[in-house]
C-alpha positions in Angstrom: -16.5 24.1 -3.6 -17.0 25.4 0.0 -15.1 28.6 0.4 -15.3 28.4 4.2 -12.9 25.4 4.3 -9.4 26.7 3.8 -6.2 24.8 2.9 -2.9 25.2 4.8 0.1 25.0 2.5 3.8 25.3 2.7 5.8 26.2 -0.4 9.3 24.6 -0.8 11.9 26.7 -2.4 15.4 25.7 -3.6 18.5 27.6 -2.3 18.3 29.6 -5.5 14.8 30.7 -4.8 13.0 28.4 -7.3 9.6 27.0 -6.2 10.1 23.2 -6.3 6.9 21.9 -4.7 4.0 22.8 -2.5 3.2 20.7 0.5 -0.3 20.4 1.9 -0.3 20.6 5.7 -4.0 20.1 6.4 -7.3 22.0 6.5 -8.7 24.8 8.6 -11.8 26.9 9.1 -13.0 30.0 10.9 -15.1 29.6 14.0 -15.8 33.3 14.2 -15.0 36.1 11.9 -11.4 36.6 13.0 -10.4 33.2 14.5 -9.4 30.2 12.5 -8.7 26.7 13.9 -6.8 23.7 12.7 -5.2 20.7 14.4 -2.3 21.3 16.7 -0.4 18.4 15.0 -0.9 20.3 11.7 0.2 23.8 12.9 2.3 24.2 16.1 5.4 25.8 17.5 7.7 23.8 15.3 5.9 24.8 12.1 7.7 28.1 11.8 11.2 26.5 11.5 12.3 25.7 7.9 13.2 22.2 6.8 17.0 21.8 6.6 16.8 21.0 2.8 14.4 23.8 1.7 13.6 27.4 2.3 10.1 26.8 3.5 9.3 28.8 6.6 6.3 30.4 4.9 2.8 29.1 5.7 -0.3 30.2 3.9 -4.0 29.8 4.2 -5.9 29.8 0.9 -9.6 29.4 0.3 -11.4 28.2 -2.8 -11.9 31.8 -4.1 -8.2 32.5 -4.0 -8.0 34.5 -0.8 -4.5 34.1 0.7 -3.3 34.7 4.3 0.3 34.3 5.3 0.7 33.0 8.8 3.7 34.1 10.9 4.8 33.9 14.5 3.7 37.6 14.8 0.0 36.5 14.8 -1.8 36.0 18.0 -1.6 32.2 18.4 -3.1 29.9 21.1 -1.9 26.4 21.2 -4.1 23.8 22.8 -2.4 20.4 22.4 -4.7 18.9 25.1 -7.5 19.0 22.5 -5.2 18.9 19.4 -6.2 22.4 18.3 -4.4 25.6 17.3 -6.2 29.0 17.2 -4.9 31.9 15.3 -6.3 35.5 15.1 -6.4 37.4 11.8 -6.7 41.1 11.2 -9.4 40.9 8.6 -12.9 39.4 9.0 -13.9 36.2 7.1 -16.9 34.0 6.6 -17.1 31.4 9.3 -19.0 28.1 9.9 -21.7 28.3 12.6 -21.4 25.7 15.4 -24.0 23.1 16.3 -23.7 21.8 19.9 -26.7 19.4 19.6 -25.6 16.1 18.2 -26.2 12.5 18.9 -24.9 9.1 18.1 -26.1 7.9 14.6 -26.3 11.5 13.3 -25.2 11.8 9.7 -22.0 13.8 9.3 -19.4 14.6 6.7 -16.0 16.2 6.5 -14.2 18.1 3.8 -10.5 18.5 3.3 -7.4 18.0 1.2 -5.9 14.5 1.3 -2.2 14.8 0.6 -2.1 11.9 -1.8 -4.1 13.9 -4.2 -2.0 17.1 -4.0 -1.7 17.5 -7.8 -5.4 17.3 -8.2 -6.2 19.6 -5.3 -3.7 22.4 -5.7 -1.8 24.3 -8.4 -0.7 27.9 -9.2 -1.6 28.8 -5.6 -5.3 27.9 -6.2 -7.5 25.1 -4.9 -8.7 23.0 -7.8 -10.7 20.4 -5.9 -12.0 19.5 -2.5 -12.6 16.0 -1.2 -15.2 14.8 1.3 -16.0 11.7 3.4 -19.2 10.9 5.1 -20.9 8.6 7.5 -22.3 8.9 11.0 -21.3 9.4 14.6 -20.6 6.0 16.0 -20.0 7.0 19.6 -19.6 10.2 21.7 -16.9 9.6 24.3 -16.8 12.2 27.1 -13.4 11.3 28.6 -11.2 10.3 25.7 -7.5 10.4 26.0 -4.7 9.8 23.4 -1.0 9.8 24.0 0.7 9.5 20.6 3.8 11.1 19.1 1.9 14.0 17.5 -1.5 13.9 19.3 -1.9 14.1 23.1 -5.5 14.6 24.2 -6.4 14.3 27.8 -9.9 13.5 29.1 -11.9 15.4 26.4 -15.1 14.9 24.5 -14.6 13.4 21.0 -16.8 12.1 18.3 -15.8 8.6 17.0 -17.0 8.2 13.5 -18.1 5.0 11.6 -15.6 5.7 8.8 -11.9 6.4 8.5 -9.9 9.4 7.3 -6.4 10.2 6.0 -3.6 12.8 6.0 -4.9 16.1 4.8 -8.3 16.0 6.4 -6.9 16.9 9.8 -7.9 20.4 11.0 -11.0 20.5 8.8 -14.6 20.7 10.1 -16.9 17.8 10.9 -20.3 18.9 9.6 -23.8 18.1 10.5 -25.8 19.7 7.7 -24.2 23.1 7.2 -22.9 23.5 10.8 -19.7 22.3 12.5 -19.9 19.8 15.3 -16.2 18.9 15.6 -12.7 19.3 14.2 -11.0 16.3 12.5 -8.1 15.1 14.5 -6.7 11.5 14.1 -7.5 7.8 13.7 -8.6 5.5 16.6 -5.7 3.1 16.8 -7.8 0.0 17.3 -10.0 0.1 14.2 -8.8 3.2 12.2 -12.1 5.0 12.8 -11.8 8.8 12.4 -11.8 10.9 15.6 -13.1 14.5 15.8 -12.8 16.7 18.8 -16.2 18.1 19.7 -16.9 21.7 18.9 -17.9 22.2 22.6 -14.3 21.5 23.6 -13.0 23.9 20.8 -15.3 26.7 22.0 -14.8 26.2 25.7 -11.0 26.1 25.4 -11.0 29.4 23.4 -13.1 31.1 26.0 -10.9 29.8 28.8 -8.1 31.9 27.4 
């Protein structure tokens, strides 16, 4: 398994404090040694409020080696809904995935994540048991893509449209060309269900912009 691709989970406790289930929110990865990214629709301002039926305000990042980071509102967080990305700073340093800004249509790519329909296969005892991947190629690079949906609102940004689909649980994970990241998995193109990844150029430029 790739230990640079983390899972975001939210444990659900009963009013008596018993762990009833663990929900997979999505995937994430570090773009430098102290900054991780995921999709804004996976982790945003509302994520830190508990569900009315559970005590589940805790959010954890876990990697395939068992490292665990609890994420709270006290972390330095930058929300960038215009590219569907959330950035969070951590105190400790971690391995990160190097970026590749040279990519073209028809390049072979893959993504790795944690589809929620396989939760029992993927996660147990606060450990990742399995990762899933999907692969194909870049169908189109669109420079001025916009999306205005309930949970994703992207405005005139560069995205990579893939020639394959995706599913819940891959969001926030890296789109890889070889061993380097070229984008972050976001959502499905509504017309044909092709997967959309926001380009790593947009991710890096927005972080630098502050």
